[in-house]
Structures are given as structure tokens and as C-alpha cells.
C-alpha positions as CSV (number, residue, x, y, z in Angstrom):
1,M,0.0,0.0,0.0
2,E,3.0,2.3,0.1
3,Y,2.5,3.3,-3.5
4,M,-1.3,3.6,-3.2
5,F,-1.4,7.4,-3.3
6,N,1.8,8.2,-5.3
7,F,0.9,10.7,-8.0
8,K,2.0,9.4,-11.4
9,P,0.3,11.8,-13.9
10,V,1.6,10.2,-17.1
11,T,0.8,6.6,-16.0
12,D,-2.5,7.5,-14.5
13,R,-3.6,9.4,-17.6
14,Y,-2.6,6.4,-19.7
15,L,-4.5,3.9,-17.5
16,M,-7.6,6.1,-17.5
17,L,-7.6,6.4,-21.3
18,E,-7.2,2.6,-21.5
19,I,-10.5,2.1,-19.6
20,I,-12.4,5.0,-21.1
21,K,-12.1,3.8,-24.7
22,P,-13.7,0.4,-24.0
23,L,-16.1,2.0,-21.6
24,I,-17.6,4.1,-24.4
25,L,-17.7,1.0,-26.6
26,G,-19.5,-0.9,-23.8
27,V,-22.0,1.9,-23.2
28,V,-22.9,2.0,-26.9
29,G,-22.9,-1.8,-27.4
30,I,-25.0,-2.7,-24.3
31,T,-27.4,0.2,-24.9
32,I,-28.0,-1.0,-28.5
33,M,-28.6,-4.6,-27.2
34,M,-31.1,-3.4,-24.6
35,I,-32.9,-1.1,-27.1
36,S,-32.9,-3.9,-29.7
37,G,-35.0,-6.1,-27.4
38,F,-37.4,-3.2,-26.7
39,L,-37.7,-2.4,-30.4
40,F,-39.5,-5.8,-31.0
41,E,-42.2,-4.6,-28.6
42,L,-42.4,-1.2,-30.3
43,T,-42.6,-2.7,-33.8
44,D,-45.5,-4.8,-32.6
45,L,-47.3,-1.6,-31.3
46,I,-46.9,0.1,-34.7
47,I,-47.8,-2.8,-37.0
48,I,-50.3,-4.9,-34.9
49,R,-51.9,-2.3,-32.6
50,K,-51.7,0.6,-35.0
51,I,-50.2,3.0,-32.5
52,E,-49.0,6.3,-34.0
53,F,-45.3,6.4,-34.7
54,S,-44.8,9.6,-32.8
55,A,-46.2,8.0,-29.6
56,V,-43.9,5.0,-30.0
57,A,-40.9,7.2,-30.7
58,K,-41.6,9.2,-27.5
59,L,-41.9,5.9,-25.6
60,L,-38.5,4.8,-26.8
61,L,-36.9,8.2,-26.0
62,Y,-38.3,8.2,-22.5
63,R,-37.0,4.7,-21.9
64,I,-33.3,5.6,-22.6
65,P,-32.5,7.2,-19.2
66,S,-33.6,4.1,-17.3
67,L,-31.6,1.9,-19.8
68,M,-28.5,4.1,-19.1
69,V,-28.8,3.5,-15.4
70,Q,-28.5,-0.3,-16.1
71,T,-25.9,0.2,-18.8
72,F,-23.2,2.3,-17.1
73,P,-22.2,-0.1,-14.4
74,L,-22.2,-3.0,-16.8
75,A,-20.0,-1.0,-19.2
76,V,-17.5,-0.5,-16.4
77,L,-17.3,-4.2,-16.0
78,F,-16.7,-4.8,-19.7
79,A,-14.1,-2.0,-19.9
80,T,-12.2,-3.3,-16.9
81,L,-12.1,-6.9,-18.2
82,Y,-11.1,-5.7,-21.7
83,S,-8.5,-3.1,-20.8
84,V,-6.7,-5.0,-18.1
85,G,-6.8,-8.2,-20.2
86,R,-5.2,-6.4,-23.1
87,M,-2.5,-4.9,-20.8
88,V,-1.7,-8.3,-19.4
89,K,-1.5,-9.8,-22.9
90,D,0.9,-7.1,-24.1
91,N,3.0,-7.4,-20.9
92,E,2.2,-3.8,-19.9
93,F,0.9,-4.9,-16.6
94,T,4.1,-6.8,-16.0
95,A,6.0,-3.6,-16.7
96,L,4.0,-1.7,-14.1
97,R,4.8,-4.4,-11.6
98,L,8.5,-4.3,-12.4
99,G,8.4,-0.6,-11.9
100,G,7.3,-1.1,-8.4
101,M,3.6,-0.3,-8.7
102,S,1.3,-2.5,-6.6
103,F,-1.8,-4.0,-7.9
104,Y,-4.0,-1.7,-5.7
105,R,-2.2,1.4,-7.1
106,A,-2.5,0.1,-10.7
107,I,-6.3,-0.1,-10.5
108,L,-6.7,3.3,-8.8
109,P,-7.3,5.2,-12.1
110,F,-10.0,2.6,-12.9
111,M,-11.6,3.2,-9.6
112,L,-11.6,7.0,-10.3
113,V,-13.4,6.3,-13.6
114,A,-15.8,4.0,-11.8
115,C,-16.5,6.9,-9.3
116,L,-17.4,9.2,-12.1
117,V,-19.7,6.6,-13.6
118,A,-21.3,5.8,-10.2
119,V,-22.1,9.5,-9.6
120,S,-23.4,10.0,-13.1
121,T,-25.6,6.9,-12.8
122,Y,-27.0,8.0,-9.4
123,L,-27.8,11.5,-10.7
124,I,-29.5,10.2,-13.8
125,N,-31.5,7.7,-11.6
126,E,-32.5,10.5,-9.3
127,K,-33.1,13.5,-11.6
128,V,-33.9,12.1,-15.1
129,A,-35.0,8.5,-15.1
130,P,-38.0,8.8,-12.7
131,W,-39.4,11.7,-14.7
132,A,-38.8,9.9,-18.1
133,T,-40.2,6.6,-16.8
134,H,-43.3,8.3,-15.5
135,R,-43.8,10.0,-18.9
136,S,-43.4,6.6,-20.7
137,Q,-45.8,4.9,-18.3
138,N,-48.4,7.6,-19.0
139,I,-48.0,7.1,-22.7
140,I,-48.8,3.4,-22.1
141,R,-51.7,4.3,-19.8
142,E,-53.2,6.9,-22.1
143,V,-52.5,5.6,-25.6
144,I,-51.5,1.9,-25.6
145,L,-54.1,0.8,-23.0
146,Q,-56.9,3.1,-24.3
147,E,-59.0,0.1,-25.2
148,T,-59.7,-0.4,-21.5
149,V,-60.8,2.4,-19.2
150,P,-57.6,3.4,-17.3
151,G,-58.2,3.3,-13.6
152,V,-56.3,3.2,-10.4
153,E,-53.5,0.6,-10.5
154,E,-53.5,-1.9,-7.7
155,K,-50.9,-1.8,-4.9
156,V,-49.4,1.5,-6.0
157,F,-49.0,4.7,-4.0
158,F,-50.0,7.9,-5.8
159,R,-50.7,11.5,-5.1
160,G,-54.3,12.8,-5.6
161,P,-55.7,16.3,-5.9
162,G,-54.6,18.6,-3.1
163,D,-52.4,17.2,-0.3
164,R,-53.7,13.6,-0.4
165,F,-51.9,10.3,-1.0
166,F,-53.8,7.2,-1.9
167,Y,-53.2,3.4,-1.8
168,V,-55.6,0.9,-3.3
169,G,-55.1,-2.8,-2.8
170,E,-57.7,-3.9,-5.4
171,V,-59.9,-2.0,-7.9
172,N,-62.7,-3.2,-10.2
173,P,-63.5,-0.4,-12.7
174,S,-66.5,-2.2,-14.2
175,K,-68.2,-2.7,-10.8
176,G,-66.9,0.5,-9.3
177,T,-65.5,-1.1,-6.2
178,L,-62.3,-0.7,-4.2
179,E,-60.5,-2.9,-1.6
180,Q,-57.9,-2.2,1.0
181,I,-57.9,1.6,0.8
182,I,-55.5,4.0,2.6
183,V,-55.9,7.8,2.3
184,Y,-53.3,10.1,3.8
185,E,-54.4,13.8,4.2
186,I,-52.1,16.7,5.0
187,K,-54.7,19.3,6.0
188,G,-52.3,22.2,6.6
189,R,-48.9,23.3,7.8
190,N,-50.1,23.7,11.4
191,E,-52.9,21.2,11.4
192,L,-52.7,17.5,12.2
193,P,-52.3,15.0,9.4
194,R,-55.0,12.3,9.0
195,I,-54.9,8.7,7.8
196,I,-58.2,7.0,6.6
197,T,-58.2,3.3,6.2
198,A,-61.1,1.2,4.9
199,S,-61.5,-2.5,4.0
200,S,-63.7,-1.7,1.0
201,G,-65.5,1.0,-0.9
202,R,-67.1,2.1,-4.1
203,F,-66.7,5.1,-6.4
204,Y,-69.0,7.2,-8.5
205,D,-67.8,10.3,-10.4
206,D,-65.6,12.2,-8.0
207,M,-67.0,10.6,-4.8
208,W,-65.5,7.6,-2.9
209,Y,-67.8,5.8,-0.4
210,L,-65.6,3.9,2.1
211,N,-66.9,1.1,4.3
212,E,-65.8,-0.3,7.6
213,G,-62.8,1.9,8.3
214,T,-60.9,4.1,10.7
215,A,-59.9,7.7,10.6
216,I,-56.8,8.6,12.7
217,D,-55.5,12.1,13.4
218,F,-51.8,12.5,14.3
219,D,-50.0,15.1,16.3
220,Q,-46.9,16.9,15.0
221,D,-44.7,14.2,16.6
222,G,-46.3,11.5,14.5
223,Y,-48.4,9.9,17.4
224,P,-52.1,9.2,17.2
225,A,-54.1,12.0,18.8
226,F,-57.6,11.0,17.8
227,Q,-59.2,7.9,16.3
228,V,-62.7,7.1,15.2
229,S,-64.3,4.1,13.5
230,F,-67.0,4.4,10.8
231,D,-69.3,2.2,8.9
232,Q,-69.4,4.5,5.9
233,Y,-67.3,7.5,5.0
234,E,-67.9,9.9,2.0
235,L,-64.8,11.3,0.4
236,N,-64.8,13.9,-2.4
237,V,-61.5,13.2,-4.2
238,G,-62.0,16.1,-6.6
239,Q,-61.9,14.2,-9.9
240,Q,-63.2,11.1,-11.6
241,I,-61.2,7.9,-11.0
242,E,-60.3,7.6,-14.6
243,R,-58.1,10.6,-14.3
244,F,-56.0,9.3,-11.5
245,F,-53.8,7.2,-13.8
246,G,-51.6,10.3,-14.7
247,R,-50.8,10.8,-11.0
248,Q,-49.8,7.3,-10.1
249,R,-46.1,6.5,-9.6
250,T,-44.4,3.2,-9.2
251,P,-41.1,3.0,-7.4
252,Q,-39.3,3.2,-10.8
253,E,-41.1,6.5,-11.4
254,M,-39.8,8.1,-8.2
255,S,-36.5,9.3,-7.0
256,R,-35.0,8.0,-3.7
257,A,-36.2,11.1,-1.9
258,E,-39.7,10.8,-3.2
259,L,-39.8,7.1,-2.4
260,M,-38.6,7.7,1.1
261,H,-41.3,10.3,1.6
262,E,-43.9,7.8,0.5
263,I,-42.4,5.1,2.8
264,Q,-42.5,7.5,5.8
265,L,-46.1,8.5,5.0
266,F,-47.6,5.1,4.7
267,S,-45.5,3.2,7.3
268,R,-47.5,5.2,9.9
269,S,-50.6,3.5,8.8
270,G,-49.2,0.1,9.7
271,L,-48.7,-1.0,6.1
272,N,-45.8,-3.3,5.4
273,V,-43.4,-1.1,3.3
274,N,-40.5,-3.6,3.0
275,S,-41.0,-4.0,-0.8
276,L,-40.6,-0.2,-1.1
277,L,-37.6,-0.2,1.1
278,V,-35.9,-2.8,-1.1
279,D,-36.4,-0.7,-4.2
280,Y,-35.2,2.4,-2.2
281,H,-31.9,0.7,-1.3
282,I,-31.5,-0.8,-4.8
283,K,-31.5,2.8,-6.3
284,L,-28.2,3.3,-4.5
285,A,-26.8,-0.2,-4.8
286,I,-26.9,-0.3,-8.6
287,P,-24.7,2.8,-9.1
288,I,-22.2,1.6,-6.5
289,S,-21.9,-1.7,-8.3
290,A,-19.6,0.1,-10.8
291,F,-16.9,0.0,-8.0
292,I,-17.6,-3.6,-7.3
293,F,-17.2,-4.6,-10.9
294,V,-13.7,-3.0,-11.0
295,I,-12.7,-4.8,-7.9
296,I,-13.8,-8.2,-9.3
297,G,-13.0,-7.6,-12.9
298,A,-9.4,-6.4,-12.7
299,P,-7.9,-9.5,-10.9
300,L,-10.1,-11.8,-12.9
301,S,-8.6,-10.3,-16.1
302,I,-5.1,-10.7,-14.9
303,S,-5.6,-14.4,-14.0
304,Y,-7.8,-15.5,-16.9
305,G,-8.7,-12.8,-19.3
306,R,-6.5,-12.3,-22.4
307,G,-8.4,-10.3,-25.0
308,K,-11.7,-8.9,-26.2
309,G,-13.4,-12.3,-26.7
310,L,-12.8,-13.5,-23.1
311,A,-13.8,-10.0,-21.9
312,V,-17.2,-10.4,-23.5
313,V,-17.6,-13.9,-22.2
314,F,-16.7,-13.0,-18.6
315,S,-18.9,-9.9,-18.8
316,I,-21.9,-12.0,-19.8
317,I,-21.3,-14.5,-17.1
318,L,-20.7,-12.0,-14.3
319,I,-23.7,-9.8,-15.4
320,F,-25.9,-12.9,-15.5
321,G,-24.8,-14.0,-12.1
322,Y,-25.2,-10.5,-10.6
323,Y,-28.8,-10.1,-11.8
324,I,-29.7,-13.7,-10.8
325,I,-28.6,-12.9,-7.2
326,L,-30.3,-9.5,-7.3
327,S,-33.6,-11.0,-8.5
328,F,-33.4,-13.7,-5.9
329,S,-32.5,-11.4,-3.0
330,R,-35.1,-8.8,-4.1
331,S,-37.8,-11.4,-4.0
332,L,-36.7,-12.5,-0.5
333,G,-36.7,-8.9,0.7
334,R,-40.2,-8.2,-0.7
335,N,-41.5,-11.3,1.0
336,D,-40.0,-10.4,4.4
337,L,-37.4,-13.3,4.3
338,L,-34.5,-10.9,4.2
339,P,-34.1,-7.4,5.7
340,P,-34.6,-4.8,2.9
341,L,-31.1,-3.3,3.2
342,L,-29.5,-6.8,3.0
343,A,-31.8,-7.8,0.1
344,A,-30.8,-4.8,-2.0
345,W,-27.0,-5.0,-1.2
346,L,-26.5,-8.8,-1.3
347,P,-25.3,-9.0,-4.9
348,N,-22.8,-6.2,-4.2
349,L,-21.6,-7.9,-1.0
350,V,-21.2,-11.3,-2.8
351,F,-19.2,-9.8,-5.7
352,L,-17.2,-7.6,-3.3
353,G,-16.2,-10.6,-1.2
354,V,-15.1,-12.5,-4.3
355,G,-13.3,-9.5,-5.7
356,I,-11.3,-8.9,-2.4
357,V,-10.3,-12.5,-2.3
358,L,-9.0,-12.3,-5.9
359,M,-7.2,-9.0,-5.3
360,L,-5.5,-10.4,-2.2
361,R,-4.5,-13.5,-4.1
362,E,-3.1,-11.4,-7.0
363,E,-1.1,-9.1,-4.8
364,S,0.3,-12.0,-2.8
365,L,1.7,-13.5,-6.0
366,R,3.8,-10.4,-6.4
367,F,5.6,-11.0,-3.2
368,L,5.9,-14.7,-3.9
369,G,7.5,-14.0,-7.2
370,G,4.5,-15.5,-9.0
371,S,3.1,-12.4,-10.8
372,K,2.7,-12.7,-14.5
């Protein structure tokens, strides 16, 4: 570690350029592959369902930011495997070792690039992707699903007119019935918030008629101050239910700040918000995975990767493994079998552990005279 923070501008600049070139190639290639799969769906919308090309083009445009969030960390993995593998093949990495540079110091420029990618990914995921995803979902709700009356989606938190937030477990537009209803009202800056829960209800125009529920007023510290049960409660929501679809937001349509606000609001009603917490933590875990991919990709390239072909193969294997673990742990977290924080970060922890073992092994070879 004695060389970890030695400033070597020429070497660092060279190493950063070595990873930036395949990084750009990886971003373009992976994005094209992801868009290609999406294009099959869009083509079907144009040819089979006769959706206007302008609407489909907007849908594609709005999907790009969310694709970029997935693409950037994966491109870092490919760039690390490719650039380090090429340097090993051309004995450039051996030259760095002979010059006294440790393995940890050699990958520091790669980590700096990964830092820039992680920050960019996080900002896109916070500032651009939720807005763009919401717009694309509204296109689907308004245009693509116009054959059926758009209504309130089930098990989704959404903001209604005024300072109200809604959650509906089940909705039947044809019968006009609702199940598992939660309404959170913010009545004013200096007034107590209110949570209304009901087991069932029905709607007509802009009125909701709730059955067998409870209304709870909270004090400014978040504790129940007044509670009353009711057999029926009339609620003027301010607009017909068909217009609510434009206000609904899934976790993918919210930033971490917005999602945490929803979690805090609805956790007070006693609702299990673990599924939302998992998505909340994943929004940070995905950008940070860029660092993890450098840690596992660099030593793997030195030991086994020698060229572009193997870089592609290793990238596919590692990406597949990462998302298999993420899918599995996310499901466990949403079903209360894992804590939400652990469920979101489990893939990163697994890959980090493997990467650290590979790094320690690679650096130990240097002292044992076994470096390549």
C-alpha cells in the first residue's frame, strides 16, 4: 500500500484512457442490445396495434435514461475486463509491476473512472430516469391501453388532488368497487395529518364511499391524537377515478427522496413497506456496483482474461450472475425473508467478497514471485 497514493500523472492518464475507450464502446454496445429487445415490442405496437409512430418514438426516447442506469455499471465491468486483459496480454501490466507499482495502485485510475460513472448513474437515476419513466408509463396508460378504461392501479402509491396520498389494494372499474384503501391527508402546515383506512369502498364520479374503516388524526410528533371508526365515509376526491392514472407512480417512477417520503407517510398506517424499502436501497446499490465490478473484474482479467473475446464472455457470465442474485434477494426482501437493506445490497456484497479474495491473491503472487 506504500504506492497507493503516489501521484503518477503520465501513468494515471494512460490507464484512465485505457479504460475510457472500451467504456464508451461498452455503453454503446450494451445500450444497443437493450434497445434492440425493446424495439421488438415497439414494432408490434406500430404494426399490430396501429399506435402512432410519434407516440412509439416518445416511448423509446423516455426509456433511454432508465436503460442508461443499467448500462453504465455493466459497461464499467466490460471496460475493466477488456483493458486489463489487453495490458496483461501485451505485458504492460508486468512492466508496471517491475516498476514497483502495486496491484492496488495500478487499478486506482480505474476506480476513479468508476467513481465518475457511479455519480453519473446516481444523478440520472434521481433526476432524469424517474421523470422519463413516468412519462413513458403515462403514454402506455393513455395511448396503448386506451382500449380499456384506465383506472387506479393496484398496490401502487400515488398523489391525488390537493395534499392527499392514496393506496388501493384492489380495484374493479367495471363494478366501481375498491378494496384495501388508505388515504393520507395533509390538512395544513399547522394542522394534524389524518390517515383514513377502509376495508372496502365504491366510487361514483368524484366521490368515494368507504366502508368499515378508521380515521386517525396524528400530532406533530407522529403519534395518534384522535381515532374514530366508521361504517361509511364519504370522500370527495376532486376528480373522476379515470383521471388518477396520470398521478400514479411506481417506485421506478420516483427518486429515492420521493420514495422515502412515501415510505414514511404510509408506514405510519401500519402498512408493510418492505417492498418499497428494497427498491429504495436498490436505487443506490446499482450505481455503487460500478466500483464492485472494477474490484472483481481487474484481478479476474489478470488471471484468466486475455483479449476482447474473453472479456465479452466474462462480462456476460458476471452480469448474468449479478442479476440472478439481485432477482433472488429482491424477492426474498419483498416477502420479508431478508431485511430490505441486505436484500438490496446482497449482490454487491457477494461480488465484493469474491473481488477482495481475488485481489489479495493477485497481490500475494507479487511477493511470492508469481506475478505474470
